[in-house]
DRENDO-1510 file (C-alpha; in Angstrom, 1 decimal, always signed):
<recs>
REC; n; res; u; v; w
REC; 1; MET; -27.6; -69.7; +106.4 .
REC; 2; TYR; -24.3; -71.3; +107.5 .
REC; 3; ARG; -21.6; -70.8; +110.0 .
REC; 4; ARG; -18.0; -70.1; +108.9 .
REC; 5; ILE; -15.2; -72.4; +110.1 .
REC; 6; GLY; -13.1; -70.9; +112.8 .
REC; 7; PHE; -9.6; -70.6; +111.4 .
REC; 8; GLY; -8.1; -71.1; +114.9 .
REC; 9; PHE; -9.3; -74.6; +114.7 .
REC; 10; LEU; -8.0; -75.3; +111.2 .
REC; 11; ALA; -4.4; -75.7; +112.5 .
REC; 12; LEU; -5.7; -78.9; +114.1 .
REC; 13; LEU; -6.1; -80.4; +110.7 .
REC; 14; LEU; -2.3; -80.2; +110.1 .
REC; 15; VAL; -1.9; -83.3; +112.2 .
REC; 16; LEU; -4.2; -85.2; +109.9 .
REC; 17; LEU; -1.9; -84.8; +106.9 .
REC; 18; THR; +0.6; -87.3; +108.2 .
REC; 19; ALA; -2.0; -89.9; +109.2 .
REC; 20; CYS; -2.8; -92.7; +106.9 .
REC; 21; ALA; -5.7; -95.2; +107.2 .
REC; 22; PRO; -5.9; -98.8; +106.1 .
REC; 23; SER; -6.5; -97.9; +102.5 .
REC; 24; THR; -3.6; -98.4; +100.1 .
REC; 25; ASP; -4.8; -96.0; +97.4 .
REC; 26; THR; -2.2; -93.5; +96.5 .
REC; 27; SER; -3.5; -92.4; +93.2 .
REC; 28; SER; -3.6; -88.7; +92.3 .
REC; 29; SER; -6.8; -86.6; +92.4 .
REC; 30; SER; -9.2; -87.0; +89.5 .
REC; 31; SER; -12.9; -86.6; +88.9 .
REC; 32; SER; -15.5; -89.4; +88.5 .
REC; 33; ASN; -18.9; -88.1; +87.7 .
REC; 34; SER; -22.5; -89.1; +87.9 .
REC; 35; SER; -24.7; -88.8; +84.9 .
REC; 36; SER; -25.3; -85.2; +85.8 .
REC; 37; SER; -21.8; -84.2; +86.9 .
REC; 38; SER; -19.4; -82.0; +85.0 .
REC; 39; ASN; -15.7; -82.9; +84.6 .
REC; 40; SER; -14.7; -80.0; +86.7 .
REC; 41; GLN; -13.2; -80.4; +90.2 .
REC; 42; SER; -14.1; -76.9; +91.3 .
REC; 43; ASN; -16.9; -76.7; +93.7 .
REC; 44; PRO; -18.2; -73.1; +94.1 .
REC; 45; ASP; -21.1; -73.9; +91.8 .
REC; 46; SER; -22.3; -76.6; +94.2 .
REC; 47; LYS; -23.7; -73.9; +96.4 .
REC; 48; SER; -25.8; -72.3; +93.7 .
REC; 49; SER; -29.0; -73.2; +91.9 .
REC; 50; ASN; -29.8; -73.2; +88.2 .
REC; 51; GLY; -33.4; -72.1; +88.1 .
REC; 52; ASP; -35.3; -74.8; +90.1 .
REC; 53; VAL; -32.5; -77.2; +89.9 .
REC; 54; ILE; -30.1; -77.4; +92.9 .
REC; 55; THR; -26.7; -78.8; +92.6 .
REC; 56; ILE; -25.2; -80.7; +95.5 .
REC; 57; SER; -21.4; -81.4; +95.5 .
REC; 58; TRP; -20.1; -84.6; +96.9 .
REC; 59; TRP; -16.5; -85.7; +97.6 .
REC; 60; ASP; -15.2; -89.3; +98.2 .
REC; 61; ALA; -12.1; -91.4; +97.8 .
REC; 62; ASN; -13.9; -94.5; +96.6 .
REC; 63; THR; -12.1; -96.6; +94.0 .
REC; 64; THR; -13.6; -100.0; +94.5 .
REC; 65; ALA; -17.4; -99.4; +94.1 .
REC; 66; GLN; -17.8; -97.1; +91.2 .
REC; 67; GLU; -20.8; -98.7; +89.6 .
REC; 68; PRO; -23.0; -99.1; +92.8 .
REC; 69; LEU; -22.0; -95.6; +93.9 .
REC; 70; LEU; -23.0; -94.0; +90.6 .
REC; 71; LYS; -26.2; -96.0; +90.5 .
REC; 72; LEU; -27.1; -94.7; +94.0 .
REC; 73; ILE; -26.6; -91.1; +92.7 .
REC; 74; GLU; -28.6; -91.8; +89.6 .
REC; 75; ASP; -31.5; -93.3; +91.6 .
REC; 76; PHE; -31.6; -90.3; +93.9 .
REC; 77; GLU; -31.6; -87.9; +90.9 .
REC; 78; ALA; -34.4; -89.9; +89.2 .
REC; 79; ALA; -36.5; -89.6; +92.3 .
REC; 80; ASN; -35.6; -85.9; +92.8 .
REC; 81; PRO; -35.4; -84.3; +89.3 .
REC; 82; ASN; -34.9; -80.9; +90.9 .
REC; 83; ILE; -31.6; -82.0; +92.5 .
REC; 84; LYS; -28.4; -82.8; +90.7 .
REC; 85; ILE; -25.3; -84.3; +92.4 .
REC; 86; ASN; -21.9; -83.3; +91.3 .
REC; 87; ARG; -19.7; -86.2; +92.6 .
REC; 88; THR; -16.0; -85.8; +92.6 .
REC; 89; TYR; -13.4; -88.5; +93.3 .
REC; 90; ILE; -10.4; -87.4; +95.2 .
REC; 91; SER; -7.6; -89.9; +96.1 .
REC; 92; PHE; -7.5; -91.1; +99.6 .
REC; 93; ALA; -4.0; -89.7; +99.9 .
REC; 94; ASP; -5.3; -86.2; +99.0 .
REC; 95; LEU; -8.7; -86.1; +100.5 .
REC; 96; LYS; -7.7; -84.7; +103.9 .
REC; 97; ASN; -5.5; -82.0; +102.5 .
REC; 98; LYS; -8.3; -81.1; +100.0 .
REC; 99; LEU; -10.7; -80.6; +102.9 .
REC; 100; PHE; -8.2; -78.5; +104.8 .
REC; 101; MET; -7.6; -76.3; +101.8 .
REC; 102; GLY; -11.3; -76.2; +100.9 .
REC; 103; ALA; -12.1; -75.0; +104.5 .
REC; 104; ALA; -9.5; -72.3; +104.3 .
REC; 105; GLY; -10.9; -71.1; +100.9 .
REC; 106; ASP; -14.6; -71.7; +101.6 .
REC; 107; GLN; -14.6; -74.3; +98.8 .
REC; 108; LEU; -16.0; -77.3; +100.6 .
REC; 109; PRO; -18.5; -79.8; +99.1 .
REC; 110; ASP; -21.9; -80.3; +100.6 .
REC; 111; ILE; -21.4; -84.1; +101.3 .
REC; 112; VAL; -18.1; -85.9; +102.1 .
REC; 113; TRP; -17.1; -89.4; +103.0 .
REC; 114; ILE; -14.4; -89.4; +105.7 .
REC; 115; ASP; -12.3; -92.2; +107.1 .
REC; 116; ASN; -13.7; -93.0; +110.5 .
REC; 117; PRO; -10.6; -92.4; +112.6 .
REC; 118; ASP; -10.3; -88.8; +111.2 .
REC; 119; PHE; -13.9; -87.9; +111.7 .
REC; 120; GLN; -13.7; -86.5; +115.2 .
REC; 121; ALA; -10.8; -84.2; +114.2 .
REC; 122; PHE; -12.8; -82.7; +111.3 .
REC; 123; ALA; -15.8; -82.2; +113.6 .
REC; 124; ALA; -13.6; -80.5; +116.2 .
REC; 125; ALA; -12.2; -78.2; +113.5 .
REC; 126; GLY; -15.6; -77.0; +112.5 .
REC; 127; ILE; -15.5; -78.7; +109.1 .
REC; 128; LEU; -18.6; -80.8; +109.7 .
REC; 129; ALA; -22.1; -79.7; +110.5 .
REC; 130; ASP; -23.7; -80.8; +113.8 .
REC; 131; ILE; -26.7; -83.0; +112.7 .
REC; 132; THR; -27.7; -84.0; +116.2 .
REC; 133; ASP; -31.2; -82.6; +115.8 .
REC; 134; LYS; -31.7; -84.4; +112.4 .
REC; 135; ILE; -30.4; -87.7; +113.9 .
REC; 136; LYS; -32.7; -87.4; +116.9 .
REC; 137; ASP; -35.9; -88.0; +114.9 .
REC; 138; TRP; -34.5; -90.5; +112.5 .
REC; 139; GLU; -36.0; -94.0; +112.7 .
REC; 140; TYR; -32.7; -95.9; +112.1 .
REC; 141; THR; -30.5; -94.2; +114.8 .
REC; 142; GLU; -30.5; -97.3; +117.0 .
REC; 143; ASP; -29.7; -99.8; +114.3 .
REC; 144; TYR; -26.0; -99.1; +114.0 .
REC; 145; PHE; -23.2; -101.0; +115.8 .
REC; 146; GLU; -21.7; -99.1; +118.7 .
REC; 147; GLY; -18.2; -99.1; +117.1 .
REC; 148; PRO; -19.1; -97.3; +113.9 .
REC; 149; TRP; -21.6; -95.0; +115.6 .
REC; 150; SER; -19.1; -93.9; +118.2 .
REC; 151; SER; -16.8; -92.6; +115.5 .
REC; 152; THR; -19.4; -90.1; +114.3 .
REC; 153; VAL; -19.9; -88.5; +117.8 .
REC; 154; TYR; -17.7; -85.7; +119.2 .
REC; 155; ASP; -18.2; -83.8; +122.4 .
REC; 156; GLY; -21.7; -85.4; +122.9 .
REC; 157; LYS; -22.9; -84.3; +119.5 .
REC; 158; ASN; -23.5; -86.2; +116.2 .
REC; 159; TYR; -21.7; -85.1; +113.1 .
REC; 160; GLY; -22.4; -87.9; +110.7 .
REC; 161; VAL; -23.7; -91.4; +109.9 .
REC; 162; PRO; -21.6; -94.6; +109.4 .
REC; 163; ASN; -21.5; -95.5; +105.7 .
REC; 164; TYR; -19.8; -98.9; +105.6 .
REC; 165; SER; -17.3; -100.9; +107.6 .
REC; 166; ASN; -14.4; -103.3; +107.5 .
REC; 167; ASN; -12.2; -104.9; +110.1 .
REC; 168; LEU; -9.3; -107.2; +110.7 .
REC; 169; ALA; -8.9; -111.0; +110.9 .
REC; 170; LEU; -6.3; -113.7; +110.5 .
REC; 171; PHE; -5.8; -115.1; +107.0 .
REC; 172; TYR; -4.0; -118.4; +106.7 .
REC; 173; ASN; -2.5; -120.7; +104.0 .
REC; 174; VAL; -4.6; -123.8; +104.3 .
REC; 175; ASP; -2.1; -125.9; +102.4 .
REC; 176; MET; +0.8; -124.9; +104.7 .
REC; 177; LEU; -1.2; -125.6; +107.9 .
REC; 178; ASN; -2.4; -128.9; +106.6 .
REC; 179; GLU; +1.1; -129.9; +105.7 .
REC; 180; ALA; +2.2; -129.0; +109.2 .
REC; 181; GLY; -0.7; -130.8; +110.7 .
REC; 182; ILE; -2.0; -127.9; +112.7 .
REC; 183; GLU; -5.3; -126.0; +113.1 .
REC; 184; PRO; -5.5; -122.2; +112.8 .
REC; 185; PRO; -4.7; -120.5; +116.1 .
REC; 186; THR; -7.5; -119.3; +118.4 .
REC; 187; ASN; -5.4; -117.6; +121.2 .
REC; 188; TRP; -1.9; -116.0; +121.6 .
REC; 189; GLU; -0.2; -119.2; +122.8 .
REC; 190; GLU; -1.5; -121.1; +119.8 .
REC; 191; LEU; -0.5; -118.2; +117.5 .
REC; 192; LYS; +3.1; -118.3; +118.8 .
REC; 193; GLU; +3.3; -122.1; +118.5 .
REC; 194; ALA; +1.7; -122.1; +115.0 .
REC; 195; ALA; +4.1; -119.3; +113.8 .
REC; 196; LYS; +7.0; -121.3; +115.1 .
REC; 197; THR; +5.9; -124.5; +113.4 .
REC; 198; LEU; +5.1; -122.8; +110.1 .
REC; 199; THR; +8.4; -120.9; +109.8 .
REC; 200; LYS; +10.9; -122.4; +107.4 .
REC; 201; PRO; +13.5; -121.2; +104.9 .
REC; 202; GLY; +11.8; -118.6; +102.8 .
REC; 203; VAL; +8.5; -118.6; +104.7 .
REC; 204; TYR; +7.6; -116.7; +107.9 .
REC; 205; GLY; +5.0; -118.1; +110.2 .
REC; 206; VAL; +3.0; -114.8; +110.4 .
REC; 207; SER; +3.0; -111.3; +109.1 .
REC; 208; ALA; +1.5; -107.9; +110.1 .
REC; 209; SER; +2.1; -104.3; +109.3 .
REC; 210; GLY; +4.5; -102.4; +111.5 .
REC; 211; VAL; +5.3; -99.5; +109.1 .
REC; 212; LYS; +5.3; -96.0; +110.7 .
REC; 213; THR; +1.9; -95.0; +109.4 .
REC; 214; GLU; -1.7; -95.6; +110.6 .
REC; 215; ASN; -1.5; -99.1; +109.1 .
REC; 216; SER; +0.6; -100.3; +112.1 .
REC; 217; THR; -1.6; -98.6; +114.7 .
REC; 218; PHE; -4.7; -100.1; +113.0 .
REC; 219; GLN; -3.1; -103.6; +113.3 .
REC; 220; PHE; -1.6; -103.3; +116.7 .
REC; 221; LEU; -4.6; -101.9; +118.7 .
REC; 222; PRO; -6.6; -105.2; +118.5 .
REC; 223; PHE; -3.7; -107.0; +120.3 .
REC; 224; MET; -3.6; -104.3; +123.0 .
REC; 225; TRP; -7.4; -104.4; +123.4 .
REC; 226; GLN; -7.3; -108.2; +123.6 .
REC; 227; ALA; -4.8; -107.9; +126.5 .
REC; 228; GLY; -7.2; -105.6; +128.4 .
REC; 229; SER; -5.5; -102.3; +127.7 .
REC; 230; ASP; -6.7; -99.2; +125.9 .
REC; 231; ILE; -5.3; -95.9; +124.8 .
REC; 232; PRO; -6.5; -93.9; +127.9 .
REC; 233; ASN; -4.5; -96.4; +130.1 .
REC; 234; PHE; -1.8; -97.0; +127.6 .
REC; 235; ASP; +0.9; -97.5; +130.3 .
REC; 236; SER; -0.4; -100.8; +131.5 .
REC; 237; GLN; +0.5; -104.5; +131.5 .
REC; 238; GLY; -1.8; -105.2; +128.5 .
REC; 239; THR; +0.1; -102.8; +126.2 .
REC; 240; ILE; +3.4; -104.3; +127.3 .
REC; 241; GLU; +2.1; -107.8; +126.7 .
REC; 242; ALA; +0.9; -106.9; +123.2 .
REC; 243; ILE; +4.1; -105.2; +122.0 .
REC; 244; THR; +6.2; -108.0; +123.7 .
REC; 245; LEU; +4.2; -110.6; +121.6 .
REC; 246; TRP; +5.1; -108.8; +118.4 .
REC; 247; LYS; +8.8; -108.4; +119.5 .
REC; 248; GLU; +9.0; -112.1; +120.4 .
REC; 249; LEU; +7.6; -113.1; +117.0 .
REC; 250; VAL; +10.2; -111.0; +115.2 .
REC; 251; ASP; +13.2; -111.9; +117.5 .
REC; 252; ASN; +12.5; -115.6; +117.0 .
REC; 253; GLY; +12.3; -115.2; +113.2 .
REC; 254; TYR; +8.7; -116.1; +113.0 .
REC; 255; MET; +7.8; -112.7; +111.7 .
REC; 256; SER; +10.0; -110.6; +109.4 .
REC; 257; LYS; +11.9; -107.5; +110.7 .
REC; 258; GLU; +10.8; -106.0; +107.4 .
REC; 259; ILE; +7.3; -105.5; +108.9 .
REC; 260; LEU; +8.6; -102.1; +110.0 .
REC; 261; THR; +8.5; -101.0; +106.4 .
REC; 262; MET; +5.5; -103.0; +105.2 .
REC; 263; ASP; +2.0; -101.5; +104.8 .
REC; 264; GLN; -1.0; -103.8; +104.7 .
REC; 265; GLN; -0.8; -104.3; +100.9 .
REC; 266; ASN; +2.9; -105.4; +101.2 .
REC; 267; VAL; +1.8; -107.9; +103.9 .
REC; 268; ALA; -0.9; -109.2; +101.5 .
REC; 269; LEU; +1.7; -109.5; +98.7 .
REC; 270; GLN; +4.0; -111.4; +101.0 .
REC; 271; PHE; +1.2; -113.8; +101.9 .
REC; 272; LEU; +0.1; -114.1; +98.2 .
REC; 273; ALA; +3.7; -115.0; +97.2 .
REC; 274; GLY; +3.7; -117.8; +99.7 .
REC; 275; LYS; +6.3; -116.1; +101.9 .
REC; 276; ALA; +4.1; -115.9; +105.0 .
REC; 277; ALA; +1.8; -118.7; +106.2 .
REC; 278; MET; -0.5; -116.3; +108.1 .
REC; 279; MET; -1.3; -112.6; +108.1 .
REC; 280; VAL; -3.3; -110.0; +109.9 .
REC; 281; ASN; -5.3; -108.1; +107.3 .
REC; 282; GLY; -8.7; -106.8; +106.3 .
REC; 283; THR; -11.9; -107.4; +104.4 .
REC; 284; TRP; -10.6; -105.5; +101.3 .
REC; 285; GLN; -8.0; -108.3; +100.6 .
REC; 286; ILE; -10.6; -110.9; +99.8 .
REC; 287; PRO; -11.1; -110.0; +96.1 .
REC; 288; GLY; -7.4; -110.0; +95.3 .
REC; 289; LEU; -6.8; -113.3; +97.0 .
REC; 290; THR; -9.8; -114.9; +95.4 .
REC; 291; LYS; -8.5; -113.8; +92.0 .
REC; 292; ASP; -4.8; -114.4; +92.3 .
REC; 293; ALA; -3.9; -116.9; +95.1 .
REC; 294; LYS; -2.4; -120.2; +93.7 .
REC; 295; PHE; -3.1; -122.0; +97.0 .
REC; 296; ASN; -6.0; -122.7; +99.3 .
REC; 297; TRP; -6.6; -120.0; +102.0 .
REC; 298; ASP; -9.1; -119.2; +104.6 .
REC; 299; ILE; -9.8; -116.8; +107.5 .
REC; 300; VAL; -10.4; -117.0; +111.2 .
REC; 301; GLN; -11.0; -114.3; +113.8 .
REC; 302; LEU; -7.9; -112.8; +115.4 .
REC; 303; PRO; -6.5; -115.1; +118.1 .
REC; 304; GLU; -7.8; -113.9; +121.5 .
REC; 305; HIS; -6.0; -113.3; +124.7 .
REC; 306; LYS; -8.0; -112.0; +127.6 .
REC; 307; GLN; -10.9; -111.1; +125.3 .
REC; 308; GLY; -11.8; -110.9; +121.7 .
REC; 309; ALA; -11.3; -107.6; +119.7 .
REC; 310; THR; -10.6; -106.3; +116.3 .
REC; 311; ASN; -10.2; -102.9; +114.7 .
REC; 312; LEU; -12.9; -101.1; +112.8 .
REC; 313; GLY; -12.3; -99.4; +109.4 .
REC; 314; GLY; -14.6; -97.8; +107.0 .
REC; 315; PHE; -16.0; -94.4; +106.1 .
REC; 316; ASN; -18.7; -92.1; +107.5 .
REC; 317; TRP; -21.1; -89.7; +105.8 .
REC; 318; GLY; -20.5; -86.1; +106.7 .
REC; 319; ILE; -22.3; -82.8; +105.8 .
REC; 320; THR; -20.0; -79.8; +105.8 .
REC; 321; ALA; -20.7; -76.8; +108.1 .
REC; 322; THR; -20.6; -74.3; +105.2 .
REC; 323; SER; -23.1; -76.1; +103.0 .
REC; 324; GLU; -26.1; -74.0; +102.1 .
REC; 325; HIS; -28.1; -77.2; +101.4 .
REC; 326; GLN; -27.7; -79.2; +104.6 .
REC; 327; ASP; -31.3; -80.3; +104.6 .
REC; 328; ILE; -31.0; -81.7; +101.0 .
REC; 329; ALA; -27.7; -83.3; +101.9 .
REC; 330; TRP; -29.4; -85.0; +104.8 .
REC; 331; GLU; -32.2; -86.3; +102.5 .
REC; 332; ILE; -29.5; -87.8; +100.3 .
REC; 333; ILE; -27.9; -89.6; +103.2 .
REC; 334; LYS; -31.3; -90.9; +104.4 .
REC; 335; PHE; -32.1; -92.1; +100.9 .
REC; 336; ALA; -28.8; -94.0; +100.7 .
REC; 337; GLU; -29.3; -95.5; +104.2 .
REC; 338; GLU; -32.8; -96.9; +103.5 .
REC; 339; PRO; -32.3; -100.6; +104.4 .
REC; 340; GLU; -33.1; -102.4; +101.1 .
REC; 341; ARG; -31.3; -99.7; +99.1 .
REC; 342; LYS; -28.3; -99.8; +101.5 .
REC; 343; LYS; -28.1; -103.6; +101.3 .
REC; 344; GLU; -28.1; -103.5; +97.5 .
REC; 345; PHE; -25.2; -101.0; +97.5 .
REC; 346; LEU; -23.1; -102.9; +100.1 .
REC; 347; LYS; -23.5; -106.2; +98.3 .
REC; 348; ALA; -22.5; -104.7; +94.9 .
REC; 349; ALA; -19.6; -102.8; +96.5 .
REC; 350; GLY; -18.4; -105.8; +98.7 .
REC; 351; TYR; -18.5; -103.8; +101.9 .
REC; 352; LEU; -19.7; -104.7; +105.4 .
REC; 353; PRO; -22.8; -103.1; +106.9 .
REC; 354; ALA; -22.3; -100.8; +109.8 .
REC; 355; ARG; -25.8; -101.8; +110.9 .
REC; 356; LYS; -26.9; -104.5; +113.2 .
REC; 357; ASP; -30.2; -105.0; +111.3 .
REC; 358; MET; -28.3; -106.0; +108.1 .
REC; 359; ILE; -25.4; -108.1; +109.3 .
REC; 360; GLN; -27.5; -111.3; +109.5 .
REC; 361; ASP; -28.4; -111.2; +105.8 .
REC; 362; PRO; -27.5; -114.4; +104.1 .
REC; 363; PHE; -25.1; -112.5; +101.8 .
REC; 364; TRP; -22.7; -111.9; +104.7 .
REC; 365; GLN; -23.6; -115.0; +106.8 .
REC; 366; GLU; -23.5; -117.7; +104.1 .
REC; 367; ASP; -20.2; -116.6; +102.6 .
REC; 368; LYS; -17.6; -118.3; +104.8 .
REC; 369; HIS; -15.1; -115.5; +104.4 .
REC; 370; LEU; -17.4; -112.6; +104.8 .
REC; 371; LYS; -19.1; -114.3; +107.8 .
REC; 372; ILE; -15.8; -114.0; +109.8 .
REC; 373; PHE; -15.8; -110.2; +109.3 .
REC; 374; ALA; -19.5; -109.9; +109.8 .
REC; 375; ASP; -19.3; -111.7; +113.1 .
REC; 376; ASN; -16.3; -109.5; +114.0 .
REC; 377; MET; -18.6; -106.4; +114.1 .
REC; 378; GLU; -19.8; -107.4; +117.5 .
REC; 379; VAL; -16.3; -106.9; +118.9 .
REC; 380; ALA; -15.0; -104.3; +116.5 .
REC; 381; ARG; -13.8; -101.0; +118.1 .
REC; 382; ALA; -13.5; -97.6; +116.5 .
REC; 383; ARG; -10.5; -95.4; +116.9 .
REC; 384; ALA; -12.7; -92.7; +118.5 .
REC; 385; TYR; -10.2; -91.0; +120.8 .
REC; 386; GLY; -10.9; -87.3; +120.0 .
REC; 387; PRO; -9.5; -84.8; +117.5 .
REC; 388; ASN; -5.8; -85.5; +118.5 .
REC; 389; TYR; -6.0; -89.1; +117.5 .
REC; 390; PRO; -3.4; -88.7; +114.6 .
REC; 391; LYS; -0.8; -87.6; +117.1 .
REC; 392; ILE; -1.8; -90.4; +119.5 .
REC; 393; SER; -1.3; -92.8; +116.6 .
REC; 394; GLU; +2.2; -91.4; +115.9 .
REC; 395; ALA; +3.2; -92.1; +119.5 .
REC; 396; ILE; +2.0; -95.7; +119.2 .
REC; 397; GLN; +3.8; -96.1; +115.9 .
REC; 398; ASP; +7.0; -95.0; +117.7 .
REC; 399; VAL; +6.5; -97.7; +120.3 .
REC; 400; ILE; +6.3; -100.4; +117.6 .
REC; 401; GLN; +9.4; -99.1; +115.9 .
REC; 402; GLN; +11.4; -98.7; +119.0 .
REC; 403; VAL; +10.6; -102.0; +120.6 .
REC; 404; ILE; +11.0; -104.2; +117.5 .
REC; 405; THR; +14.3; -102.5; +116.6 .
REC; 406; GLY; +15.5; -102.9; +120.2 .
REC; 407; THR; +16.3; -99.2; +120.8 .
REC; 408; LYS; +14.0; -99.2; +123.8 .
REC; 409; SER; +12.5; -101.8; +126.1 .
REC; 410; PRO; +8.7; -102.4; +126.1 .
REC; 411; ASP; +8.4; -100.8; +129.5 .
REC; 412; GLU; +10.4; -97.7; +128.6 .
REC; 413; ALA; +8.8; -97.2; +125.2 .
REC; 414; VAL; +5.2; -97.6; +126.5 .
REC; 415; LYS; +5.9; -95.3; +129.5 .
REC; 416; GLU; +7.3; -92.5; +127.2 .
REC; 417; ALA; +4.4; -92.9; +124.8 .
REC; 418; ASP; +1.9; -92.7; +127.6 .
REC; 419; ALA; +3.3; -89.4; +128.7 .
REC; 420; LYS; +2.8; -88.0; +125.1 .
REC; 421; ILE; -0.7; -89.5; +124.8 .
REC; 422; LYS; -2.3; -88.4; +128.0 .
REC; 423; PRO; -2.3; -84.6; +127.2 .
REC; 424; LEU; -3.8; -85.4; +123.8 .
REC; 425; LEU; -6.9; -87.2; +125.1 .
REC; 426; PRO; -10.2; -85.3; +125.2 .
</recs>
């Protein structure tokens, strides 16, 4: 028994195809299989059984945690020999489109990992199953941080479970700051002063992503939140203060004008090359810096203004509305989210927990870099602004582009964006 997806809602997914989350993966689709998976990427067989063995299909865009992911699948299959999981890797760039096409052709998997800012849009489009009743009786419901949990809720109903998280902080070149005789900044005024002091020929004081994709919205929103503004009251002094800060950094030469074409990986490469003394970036940059940096570096929380804030990234578990095996899919999610098993997976994968009951584990608290991001989870906010969020994000990206290029003043750009955003809010 399952409900078909309303095709009237599927048009809503078109807006998702232009939205890009913090991931920098642009590889083409391919398959990555568990011990029981075939090499096929077709999924109709996922809704059938072979004798007493039921096959569950699973899609994700994970590229950084293959071994722990496959171990999780193998452990579940070992404990449930009548269930086989056909796991298919689909590139991050293609996953949303594959879900759209799969919904149109009734070719969806049973389980999917979805980037948290897109989750509400897929719920609104009828792609995801309402699991409110299942969640209601689950013993771990209250253990998740508010930010990740809010991204799984749409219209008062729950459509998934947070899988793992990441967020943003300020990376800095320790050698450059020591040479300049300054401490890492803790507020906006210190940030401006540090960026000024650290800027010299060939080196910008600070870097961030301003490219016209979700990367820039992801990085700009924390500054807006810190200034006391939010998307529902976008036309406010806090938004103007935040975009003015970015413009001043660029106009003064402390941040490159090229940020308008730089995604988060480009920002990291600039920092790694010693061409930026500080950068706004996320948890996922730690392995690359640990491996490749030829200088000492460290991390602090984003400099505060009126309050602390950072942006929440990560993926959520979802069960599709067309799955004939929703109860089994839910058992797989519960199995994966058992505390000790979840900690084992997160540690092996290098991810942050979305759960309050795990964040104090020594693994995240005793590593000086991971601790910054772990502590950030208390102030990390989700981009949970309803199914039209991708269009809202585009309006914010326009503000960044217009103000930094000088084609519009902060007041004018923010006011125009606010007029576009208000009709898109739930």
